[in-house]
C-alpha positions as CSV (number, residue, x, y, z in Angstrom):
1,M,100.8,59.9,84.6
2,T,102.4,62.6,82.5
3,S,103.5,65.8,83.9
4,D,100.4,67.8,83.3
5,T,98.3,65.7,85.0
6,H,100.3,65.2,88.2
7,D,99.9,68.7,88.7
8,M,96.2,68.9,87.6
9,V,95.5,66.4,90.4
10,S,97.9,67.8,93.0
11,A,96.1,71.2,92.6
12,E,92.6,69.4,92.9
13,R,94.0,67.9,95.9
14,D,95.1,71.3,97.7
15,A,91.9,73.0,96.7
16,D,90.4,70.1,98.6
17,D,92.7,70.4,101.4
18,D,91.7,74.3,101.5
19,R,88.1,73.6,101.3
20,N,88.4,71.1,104.3
21,D,90.4,73.2,106.3
22,A,87.6,76.2,105.7
23,D,85.2,73.8,106.8
24,T,86.2,72.0,109.5
25,S,85.1,74.8,112.2
26,S,82.5,77.4,111.6
27,D,84.9,80.0,113.5
28,I,87.3,79.9,110.9
29,S,85.0,79.7,107.7
30,Y,86.4,83.0,106.4
31,R,90.0,82.3,106.9
32,V,92.0,82.0,103.7
33,P,94.0,78.7,103.8
34,G,96.3,79.5,100.9
35,L,97.1,82.8,102.8
36,E,97.4,81.3,106.1
37,R,100.1,78.7,104.8
38,G,102.2,81.4,103.1
39,L,102.6,83.6,106.2
40,K,103.1,80.2,108.3
41,I,106.2,79.7,105.8
42,L,107.5,83.0,106.6
43,T,107.4,82.9,110.4
44,E,109.5,79.6,110.1
45,F,112.2,81.9,109.1
46,S,114.6,82.8,111.9
47,P,117.8,84.2,112.8
48,R,118.9,80.7,113.7
49,E,117.4,79.3,110.6
50,P,117.8,82.0,107.9
51,V,117.5,79.2,104.9
52,L,115.2,76.4,104.8
53,G,113.8,74.4,102.2
54,A,110.7,73.0,100.9
55,P,111.3,69.0,102.3
56,E,111.9,70.8,105.8
57,L,108.8,73.6,105.8
58,S,106.7,70.5,104.3
59,K,107.6,68.6,107.4
60,R,107.0,71.2,109.9
61,L,104.0,72.7,108.4
62,K,102.4,69.2,107.7
63,I,101.7,70.6,104.3
64,P,102.0,68.7,101.0
65,R,105.2,69.2,99.5
66,T,103.8,70.2,95.7
67,T,101.5,72.9,98.0
68,V,104.8,74.2,99.6
69,F,106.8,74.4,96.2
70,R,104.0,76.5,94.9
71,L,103.9,78.7,97.9
72,L,107.5,79.4,97.7
73,Q,107.5,80.1,94.1
74,T,104.6,82.7,95.0
75,L,106.4,84.4,97.5
76,E,109.6,84.5,95.5
77,S,107.6,86.3,92.6
78,L,106.3,88.9,95.4
79,G,110.0,89.7,96.6
80,F,109.1,88.3,100.1
81,L,111.5,85.4,99.6
82,E,114.9,84.7,97.4
83,R,116.9,81.7,96.9
84,A,119.9,80.8,99.3
85,D,121.8,78.9,96.2
86,K,121.5,76.6,93.3
87,D,119.1,74.3,95.0
88,R,115.4,74.5,96.3
89,N,116.7,76.5,99.5
90,Y,115.3,80.2,100.5
91,R,115.7,82.8,102.9
92,L,113.8,86.1,103.4
93,G,113.7,88.5,100.6
94,V,113.6,92.3,100.9
95,A,109.9,92.5,100.3
96,V,109.6,91.6,104.3
97,L,112.5,93.9,105.4
98,R,110.7,97.1,103.7
99,L,107.3,95.9,105.0
100,G,108.3,95.6,108.3
101,F,111.4,98.7,108.8
102,E,109.4,101.3,106.5
103,Y,106.0,100.9,108.4
104,L,107.7,101.1,111.7
105,S,109.7,104.2,110.5
106,S,107.1,105.7,109.4
107,L,105.1,105.2,112.5
108,E,108.2,106.7,114.1
109,L,107.7,109.7,112.0
110,T,104.1,110.3,112.9
111,D,104.5,109.9,116.4
112,L,107.4,112.3,116.9
113,G,106.5,114.3,114.0
114,L,102.9,115.1,114.4
115,P,103.3,117.7,117.2
116,I,105.8,119.6,115.1
117,I,103.7,120.0,111.7
118,E,100.8,120.4,114.2
119,A,102.6,123.4,116.0
120,L,103.9,124.5,112.1
121,R,100.4,124.6,111.0
122,D,99.4,127.1,114.0
123,D,102.4,129.3,113.5
124,T,101.6,129.6,109.9
125,G,98.0,129.2,109.1
126,L,99.3,126.5,106.5
127,T,98.5,122.9,106.2
128,S,101.4,121.0,106.6
129,H,102.6,117.3,106.1
130,I,105.5,114.7,106.6
131,V,106.4,112.9,103.3
132,I,108.6,109.9,103.2
133,R,109.8,108.2,99.7
134,D,108.5,104.9,98.4
135,G,110.4,103.6,95.7
136,R,109.5,105.9,92.7
137,D,106.9,107.5,94.8
138,V,106.3,109.8,97.6
139,V,103.9,109.2,100.4
140,F,102.0,111.5,102.4
141,V,102.1,109.6,106.0
142,A,101.2,112.7,108.4
143,K,98.9,115.7,108.2
144,A,98.1,118.9,110.1
145,Q,95.0,120.3,108.2
146,S,94.8,124.1,108.1
147,H,91.8,125.5,109.6
148,A,90.9,128.1,106.7
149,P,88.2,127.4,104.2
150,I,90.5,127.6,101.2
151,F,92.2,124.3,102.3
152,S,89.1,122.4,102.0
153,S,89.7,122.1,97.8
154,V,93.2,120.6,98.4
155,K,92.9,116.9,97.9
156,V,96.4,115.6,99.8
157,N,95.6,113.0,102.5
158,V,97.4,110.6,104.7
159,G,98.3,107.8,102.2
160,T,98.1,110.1,98.9
161,R,101.2,108.8,96.5
162,L,102.5,111.0,94.2
163,P,105.5,110.4,91.6
164,A,108.8,111.4,93.3
165,H,110.8,112.7,90.1
166,A,108.1,114.8,89.5
167,T,107.2,116.6,92.9
168,T,109.3,119.0,94.9
169,H,108.6,116.4,97.8
170,G,110.8,113.8,95.8
171,Q,113.4,116.0,94.9
172,V,114.1,116.8,98.5
173,L,113.9,113.1,99.5
174,M,116.5,112.2,97.0
175,G,118.8,114.7,98.1
176,D,121.4,111.8,99.3
177,M,121.2,110.0,96.1
178,T,124.4,109.8,93.4
179,L,123.7,109.9,89.7
180,D,124.2,106.2,89.4
181,D,121.7,105.7,92.2
182,L,119.1,107.8,90.0
183,K,120.0,105.8,86.6
184,K,119.5,102.7,88.7
185,L,116.1,103.9,90.0
186,Y,114.9,105.1,86.9
187,P,116.8,103.2,83.8
188,E,114.5,104.8,81.2
189,P,116.1,107.3,78.9
190,E,113.2,109.8,79.3
191,L,111.3,110.6,82.3
192,E,107.5,111.1,82.5
193,R,106.6,114.5,82.4
194,F,103.4,116.2,84.4
195,T,104.2,119.6,83.7
196,K,106.4,121.9,81.7
197,Q,108.8,121.9,85.0
198,T,109.0,118.2,85.3
199,P,112.8,117.2,84.4
200,A,112.4,115.6,81.4
201,T,115.9,113.4,81.9
202,I,117.9,112.1,84.9
203,D,120.5,114.8,84.3
204,D,118.0,117.3,84.6
205,L,116.7,115.7,87.7
206,Y,120.0,115.2,89.2
207,E,120.6,119.1,88.7
208,R,117.4,120.1,90.3
209,I,118.3,117.5,93.4
210,L,121.7,119.1,93.8
211,D,120.4,122.6,93.5
212,D,117.7,121.8,96.6
213,A,120.3,120.1,98.6
214,R,122.9,122.7,98.4
215,R,120.0,125.1,99.4
216,G,118.8,122.9,102.0
217,Y,115.1,123.4,101.3
218,A,113.2,123.7,98.2
219,I,110.2,125.8,96.7
220,S,107.8,124.9,94.1
221,E,104.9,127.2,92.7
222,S,102.6,125.1,90.5
223,S,105.4,122.8,89.4
224,F,103.1,119.6,89.8
225,E,99.6,120.5,90.1
226,R,98.2,124.3,88.8
227,G,97.4,126.5,92.1
228,I,99.4,124.6,94.5
229,S,102.5,125.5,95.9
230,V,104.8,124.4,98.6
231,V,108.0,124.9,100.9
232,S,109.8,121.8,101.8
233,A,112.6,120.9,104.2
234,P,114.8,117.8,104.5
235,V,114.6,115.5,108.0
236,R,117.6,113.2,108.5
237,N,117.9,110.4,111.2
238,D,120.7,109.2,113.2
239,T,122.7,108.3,110.0
240,G,122.5,111.5,108.5
241,R,120.4,110.1,105.6
242,I,117.4,111.7,104.6
243,V,114.2,110.1,105.6
244,A,111.7,112.3,105.2
245,V,110.3,115.9,104.2
246,I,108.4,118.3,106.5
247,T,106.1,120.4,103.9
248,T,103.7,123.3,103.8
249,T,101.0,123.7,101.2
250,I,100.0,127.0,100.0
251,P,96.8,127.0,97.8
252,R,97.8,129.4,95.3
253,H,99.8,129.6,91.9
254,E,102.4,131.9,93.7
255,I,103.7,132.2,97.0
256,D,103.1,135.7,98.3
257,A,106.0,137.9,99.1
258,S,104.4,138.8,102.6
259,L,104.5,134.9,103.4
260,L,108.3,134.6,102.7
261,D,108.5,138.0,104.2
262,S,107.2,136.7,107.5
263,G,109.9,133.8,107.8
264,L,108.2,130.9,106.0
265,I,111.0,129.2,104.8
266,D,112.7,129.1,108.4
267,K,109.8,128.1,110.3
268,V,109.7,125.2,107.5
269,R,113.5,124.5,108.1
270,R,113.2,124.7,112.1
271,A,110.4,122.2,112.1
272,A,112.5,120.0,109.9
273,D,115.6,120.5,112.0
274,E,113.2,119.4,115.2
275,L,112.0,116.4,114.1
276,S,115.6,115.4,112.8
277,Q,116.7,115.9,116.3
278,R,113.8,113.9,117.6
279,L,115.5,111.3,115.5
280,N,118.9,111.6,116.8
281,Y,120.6,113.2,114.1
282,R,123.3,115.4,115.3
283,P,125.2,117.3,113.0
284,T,128.9,117.4,113.0
285,G,131.7,119.5,111.4
286,S,129.4,122.1,109.5
287,S,126.4,123.5,110.1
288,N,125.2,122.5,106.8
289,S,123.4,119.2,107.1
290,G,124.5,118.1,103.3
291,A,128.1,118.8,103.8
292,K,129.3,114.9,104.1
293,Y,127.1,114.1,101.2
294,F,128.6,117.0,98.7
295,K,132.3,115.9,100.0
296,A,131.6,112.1,98.9
297,L,130.6,113.6,95.7
298,G,133.8,116.2,95.5
299,L,131.5,119.3,95.6
300,K,131.6,122.3,98.1
């Protein structure tokens, strides 16, 4: 029997196994056996047994070895598993960590931060958000909607994703990153541009990030979406790293001087500082929350 024929036979057997599994009970007729097996594989890994191979997994789960190999390769391609050595042993990959920790982190930010942005909304009359970064995107994880009718046209909801490099939120969120960090995240020579204000290169982006980090907040007037302006400030966790931003949205091309005179920037910064404190951030040695970062870069 040739290798291709063997693979076809194995695939047919696996399909039959899946159908048999699904038909054994009417209660599980909507279950997906392949997905169930993949998740069972992931749950076999533990601190006590961080590395496992296909033969052992096949024995424990009573799944044909060929099926286990295919499931392992699929999970590896998605980043949920990675090779532990040159053999066919595996360990959990970074996608599992991101799936868990980022979700838990966003939950904590939402639970702790929602009352803060609701108070900011009530104080300013402006819709307020908590935003985090996920790779090259920013994600809105909490929202306090303004009661003013003008905000009904602003279509930014929890779960909305925007490009990090092109938004003020993203530039503030990347305030801890070095130039080398940015080059790894954006290896392309030129960045995608959305408006004339979008940074064109990594160097342009880095300068923008440094300016915002030195200032401790950022203002954007229609820099990403025409007619939308924002004021954003960073939120730090117990290690001092930026983990989120609190931002207010102004549905106008420019920010009225009267809004700035009313102390809008200070209100946003105080809200961000309050959430940082709830995340156990305690600045030491300087009132500038980015002092440690600039010292590491050799800047003042």
